N, C-alpha and C positions, 0 to 999 in steps of 0.2 A: 503493499498501501504506499501509495505516492503520500509525504507528508510536507507541511511547508518547513518542517526544522529537519525533516529525514528520519524524526525519530515520533514522537508520540505525536497526533493526531490532534488539531482543536476541536475542544470538547464544545456541547450545543447544551448549558443545564436544562432547557425547559422543557425536553421529553420527558426527563427524569426528575424535577422537582414538581414536591407534594403530589405524588403519583401512584398510584395500586396497580400490583404488576398481578397475576395469574399466573402462574407455572406450573406445567404439569409436565412431569419427568425432561426439564429443560437441560439440554447435554452439556459438561461442563468438564473442563480436568483441570486436575488437581495436581499441588507441586506443594512441598514446604520449603519455609525461605528459614536460616537463621538468622535470630534478630538480638539484641545486646541489649538487655532491659527496652523491651519494645522497638528499637532500631533496626529498622533491615539491617542488615552488612552484606548477604550475597543476592538482592532481589534481581541488579540486572543481569549477573550472568543465567539467573535458574527462570527469568521471564524470557529473555534471548533464546534460552537452549527452548523452554515449553513453545514458545510463539514461532521457530522454525519448524520443529515439528510439525503443530498446526496448520500451518502455511503449505508445507512440503503434502501434506496429506490433503491439501484442499478443503480442510475444513473448518475456516476464519472465519467468525459472524459478524456482521458488520458492526454490530454497536462496540467490540471492544471492549465488553461487561472485562472486569478484571477484580472477583472479591479477596479482600483479607481478610481472614477471620483468629485472630491473636489469640494462638491457644495457650500460651505465657510467655514468659519476658523473654525466653529464649528462642522462640517457635511462632510462622505466623503463615497455614496453610492457607494457598492462593487458589480459586480457583477461578480459570478462563474459559469462557461461554464459547461454546463450539456449536457449527453444523451438524456434526454428526462426529462417533464414537473416532478416538486417534490412536494407533496399534502404538503400543509401546509407552503408553500414558497412561495412571491414571483416570480411569472414567469415571465418572459419578454424574446423576441426577439431581435436580432442585426439582421440589414440589412445594406447592402453598399458597398464599398468599402474602405477598409480602411491600410494607410501604417504601415509599423512596424520597427521598427530602437533599437537597445539593445546600452544601456551605461552599463560601469561600475565604480564604484567607489560609494565615499561617502552621506548619502541623501544630503546632504547641496549641491550640486552640482545640483538638479533637478533644480532650473532655467537656468544654462547653457545651460542643456540639454534641455530644451524647446527651448530655442534660438535657440540651433544647429537642434533641428528636423524642428524647421520652416522654416529654411533656406533651408535645407535639400529639403524639402519638395516643395519648391519652384524650388531648381533647379531640380529638378524634373519635373515639371511641375505642380504641384498639389497647392489646396487651401485645406489649413488646416480647416476642421471644429471640432467636439466635442473630446477631445482629452482624454486619457486614458491612467493612468500609471500601470504597471504593475508591482509589487514588488514581484519579484521571488523566494524569500527565504523571512523567516525571519531574522533580526538581527540578533540572534545568531546563527544559520544556517549559512549567509553570512560568520559568522569571524570563522567558523571550518571550509567551504568550499575554505576558501581566497579571495572569488570573493563575489563583492555587485552588481549583475545583477540586472537593472530596463530597463523593456520595456516600449517604448511608444508607442501606437496604437492611430492613429488616423483617423478617417473616413474624408478622402478626396472628392475631386471634381476638 
């Protein structure tokens, strides 16, 4: 995919902000990233390897959704959406009703965003289940674009 930066595509928050997503067996590939106190250490190499295999298999999805699940201060699982299963990768499916909200600003505001998201979901009548972060661009591309959009996509009930 050609992008302005040669890296991450420009993100449009409108289709994702304040939306309900209903997924039934939505395909993703899953990989793990080493983190040091929640800061990703090898994200670039992991996503490059995974995305390369996804492209090679002709499985790249148009939205480039890459959900992050911080399982501990030492690990983050990432889920990259795909059009079809990819040989050699951990293929998983997500199902359910998800609420999506987009934030903009420095990563240090993540705690504030999570609190706001929880209040937003409650105001909409939802109980938040599993919460994923969507870091829509790498820090370098966010700087070039002048915006650092981060989506929160959470399973809701």
